[in-house]
N, C-alpha and C positions, 0 to 999 in steps of 0.2 A: 533334485527338484521335487521329487515325490515326497521325500522326508520333510522338506520345508512346508509343503502344502498340508501335510498331516499335522505338523506342529501349529501352524496357523489356525487350522480347523479346531484344534483343542483349545487354543487361546480364545477363539471366537465363542466357544461353548462356555468357557470360564467367565468371560465378560457378561454373557447372558445370565449365567447363574448368579453372579454378583449383583447384577441389576435387579433381579427378583428378590434376592436377600435384602438388598438395600431398601426395597419397598416395605418389607416387613420389619426388619430390625437393622436400621442403618448403623447402629453402634457396633454391630459385629464386624463391619468392614471399615470401622473408624471414620464414619461420615456423620455429620451433625443432623442432616435432614434427609427424609425419604426421597424428595425430588432431586436433591443434589446427588445422592447415591445412585439413583436410577439413571439420570441423564449422563452422569460421568461414565458409568459402565456401558450404557447403550452407545455412547459416543465411541468408546474404545472398541466395542464390538463392530460398529459400522466401519471404522478405520481398518480393522482386520479384514472385514468382508471385502472392502475395496482392494486391499492388497491381494487377497485370494483371487478376486476376479481378474486382476491384471496379470497374474501368473498362470492361471488355468488355461487361457487361450494359447499362451506360449507353449505350454506343455502339449496342448492338443495339436497345435501347428507342427510341432516337432514330430509328433506321432504321424500326422498326415504326410509330412515330408518324407519320413522314413518309409511309410507305406507306398508313397508315390515313387520313391527311388527304387523300391523293390519291384514295383510294377514295371517301371521303365527298364530295369535290368532284365526282367522276365520277357518283356516284349522284344528287347534287343537280342536276347538269346534266341527267341523264336524266329526273329527275322534272319539272324545269321544262319540258323539251321535251314530255313527256307531257301536262302540264297545259295547255301552250300548244296542243297538238294537240286536246285535249278541248275547250278553250275555242273553238277555231276551228270544231270540229264542231257545238257547241251554237249558236254564233252564225250558222252557215251554214244551220242547219235552219229549216224553215218554222215560224214561231212568231208568234201562236198557231196550233195545228193548224187547217186549213181543210178543210171537207167540202162536197161538191156538194149534199147533201141533209141534212135533219135526221135522217132514218132512218139514214144512214151514221154521223152523229155519235153518236146514241144507241147504235148497235151497237158502236161503238169504245169509248165510255166505260163502257157497261154499268151506269150508275147506276140506270136504270129498265128492267130486262130485258123485252123484248117477249114472250119465250117464256112468261112467267108472267102476262102481261096487265098489266104496269105501264106499258106504252107502247102507244099506238094512234094511228094517223092517222085522224081522223074525216073530214077533208076536205082535199084537196090544194090546191085553188085557190078562194078564198083559204085559206091553210094553217091548219088547225085540228087541234091535237094534244091527246091526253089523257095525263096522267101520274097514276100511282096509287102513292103511298107506302104501304108496308106498316105496318100497325098491329096491335095486339092488343086483345082484348076488355077487358083490364085497364087499358088506357091511359085517363088522364083526358081529358075533352073538350078542355081547353086544350092538352094535348099533341098530340092529333089535329089540332086547328086549326092549330097551328104547323107540323105536318108538311105540311098542305095549303098553307100559305103558302110554305114552302120549295120545294115542288113548282112553285108558280106562278112564283116568282123564277127557279128553274132553267129552267123551260120558256120563259121570256121571254128571259133574258140569255144562256144558253148558245147558242141558235141565232143570236142577233145577234153573238156573239163569233166563232163557228166556221163560220157559213155566210153567204151573201149574201141571205138571205130579207129582203124589205123590211118585212113586218109579220107578226104571228103572233097566233093566238087559242089560248089555253091553258086547258084544263079540268083542274082537279085534283080528284080524288075518291079518298079513302083506300080501301084494300082489306084485308080479312082473309082469310088463307089457312089452311085446315086441312091441315097438312102430313102428317097421317096418311092422309087419303083424297083429298087434292088439291083439295077443294072450295074455292071462293073466293067472296067476297061483297063487293060494293061498298057503301060507306056513303053512300047518296044524301043523307042529311041534312047532310053536310059538303061537298057539292059546290060548287065555286066556279069561275067563268070570268072571265078578263081578256083583253082584246084591245088590243094596242098596236102602233104602228109604231116604227121605229128612232129617229126624232127624239124622240118623246115618252119612250121608255124611257131614252134617254141624258140628256134634260133632267132627269129625276127623280134619276138617279144622281149627276149633277153637283152637285146641291144638298147632298149629304152627303159625297162623296168627291172628292179632288183628282185627277180623271181627265179626259182630253180625248177619249178614244175607248173603244170596247168592249174593245179589246185590252189596255187598261191594267188591266182587272179581273182578269187572270190573270197568273201568274208561275211561275218555276221554283223548286222547293224541294228542297234537298239533305238527305238523311238518310244519314249515314255515307258510303258510296261510291256511293249511288244518287241519281239525279236524277229528280224527278217533275215532269213538265211540266203546264202548263195548270191549276195549282192557284189557287184564289181567293186574292187578295191578303189580307194580314192585316186591313186596314181593312174588308173586305167582311163580316167577322163582325158588325159593328155593324148590318148590314142583314139578315143571315141568321139571327140569334139575338136573344133578348131580354135576355141577360145580359152583352153585350160592349160596351155603350155606346149612345149616342144615334145614330139614333132608335129602334132596335129593330125587329124584324121586323113587329110588328103595325102600327105607325105607317107603316112603309115600304110595306107591301102596301096599306094603306089609301089612300096617295097614288097608287099605281099604279091602284087600282080607280077613283079619281075621274077619271082620264084615260082610262079604258077606254071603248072603243066596242063595246058589246055588242049592237049591232043586227044 
């Protein structure tokens, strides 16, 4: 393409030169009149110029496309390197998160904030904790009962996932807070307690989910460009709620209660 443009440029110059010669001595270029010699060659020069103009953008576009392709490849390489680096960072991180104590875990996750009374350590050895889900006076009894059941599941399985505690006793009691004056009230009528060791808790979960250890119960979930760690796996919803499949939270907590040592 570049060679063709060069030849056309030379042809354009020749036509211009012939046009000038034709104005002076038309006989040298075998033309009878100066005007005929001039316009004939100027016309040829114009045609060549049009051809050059139609080819030059194509050449430029090709160059631009080539540059664009290179840029895309460079960006793709950079993106791959970035993704690879991120993947390494995620894989190299401690996962699931591990804490020395349940208090540290609760403070980090903040699902049951201690400062408003939703988490308490009743006894350190053997470990006995209390979790209090927030409810409202307008909640139906079955809604409050499910909140209590979720607190029991959380209090049993989160410590077994994220700490080395061998056994745990969990009391779940719902709480109503008056945000206007800060008064809070525990609903004693809904209070439930379950006590399990790691072996029993894992045996129940294995009946319903394809897991081999407590760490299999959590995963990473990505939303847009953000990665959230230690989220319950999708299947866990079948144990945590009543509308996501068998066995449902009521039946599952019932089985935990049967294995509970409440002495």
